[in-house]
N, C-alpha and C positions, 0 to 999 in steps of 0.2 A: 350582110354587112355586120350584123351583131356578132357573128363568129370572128370576124377580123378584129373587132373591138375587144372581144374576150381574149384573143391571142396576144394582143398588144398588152393587155392588163396582166396576163400570165407571165409574159416576158419581163415586164417591169417588176413584178413580184420576185421572180427568180433572180433578176439582177440585184435587187435589194437584199435578197437572202445571201447571195455571193458576197456582196459588199459587207454585210454584217459579219459573215464568217471570216473574211479576210481581215477586217478590223479587229475582231476578237482574237484571232490567231496572232496577228502582228503585235497587238498590244500586250498579250500574254508573253510572247517571246521577248519583247523589249524589256518588260518588267523582270522576267526571269534572268535575262542577261545582266541587268543592273544588280539584282540580288546576288547572282553568282560572283560578280566583281567584288561586292562587299564581303562575301564569305571568303574569297581568296585572300583578300587583304586582312582578314581576321579582325574586322571592325564590327561595330554594332549594326544590326540590320533593323531591329525593332525601333519604330518611331519613339522618340523620347529618351532612348538609351544613350549613354555618353559614347561618342565616337572616339576611337583611338588612332585612326588613320584617315587622312583626307584622300579619298579615292578620286583620281583624275583620269583614269583609264576607261576603256570601253565606252559605253554610252555616256559616261560622265564627262567625256571630252566634248560632247555635243550639247549637253544640257545638265543643269545642276540637280534636277529631280526626275530622273528617268523612270524610277519605279512608279511614282504617282502618275506620270504621263502614260506609261504603259497600262496601268490599271484603268485609267480614265478612258483610253482608246478601246481597251477590251470591253469595258462596261458599255460604251457607246455601240460597239459591235454587237454585243448580246441584245441590247435594246432594239437595234435595227433588225437583227435576225429574228427575234421573237415578236416584233411588231408591238411591243409593249410601251405605251405612253407612260404608265407609272414608273417603269424601269428607267425610261429616258429622264423623267423628272427627278427621280431619286439620284440618278447619276449626276445631273446638273447641280443638285443641292450638295452632293458629296464633293464635286469638283470645286464649287464655290467655297465650301468650308476648308478644303485643303489649301486652296490658293490664298484665302484671306486669313486663316488661323494657323494651320499646321506649318505651312512653309515658312512664314515669317518667324515662328518660334524656333524651327529647326535652324534657320539661317542665323538667328541671334545666338543660338547655342554654338554653332560652328565657329562664329566669330569669337566667342568667348574662349573656345578650346584652342583654336588654331591661329587667332589673331590676324596679322597682316597676310599670312599665307592664304587664308580663306578669302580675305578681301581681294587679294590679287586674282585668285581663281574666279571669284564672283564678278570681277571686273572684265574678265576675258571670256567667260562662258555664260551664255544666256541662261535664264531661269528655266525655260522649258525646252526650246530647240532653236 
């Protein structure tokens, strides 16, 4: 009986590892796609830099902050894959800071730069997904 319990435990660990790997890969790919769309538009990629183009294509059709979303999903995947509670906690703190501090600052800046165009975009596209 102990062998069967150990097998179930091993299968659960393997399933979590796959989940973590899939989340890490999907999150990284999503963030990379968003980065690429900004680069193609020749607008700012670095947080805090002044944007020159409002990108509404690619993942930006589905959510206004796909790079942060992708990074957060990748971070969660790495935390699951590594089984690291400190990594999971650090990711939660990062996500909270991004959502409560960085995103509102960026959205205020985008409204200043693009005015009603950004307001229309923000009214039709969710913040995350």
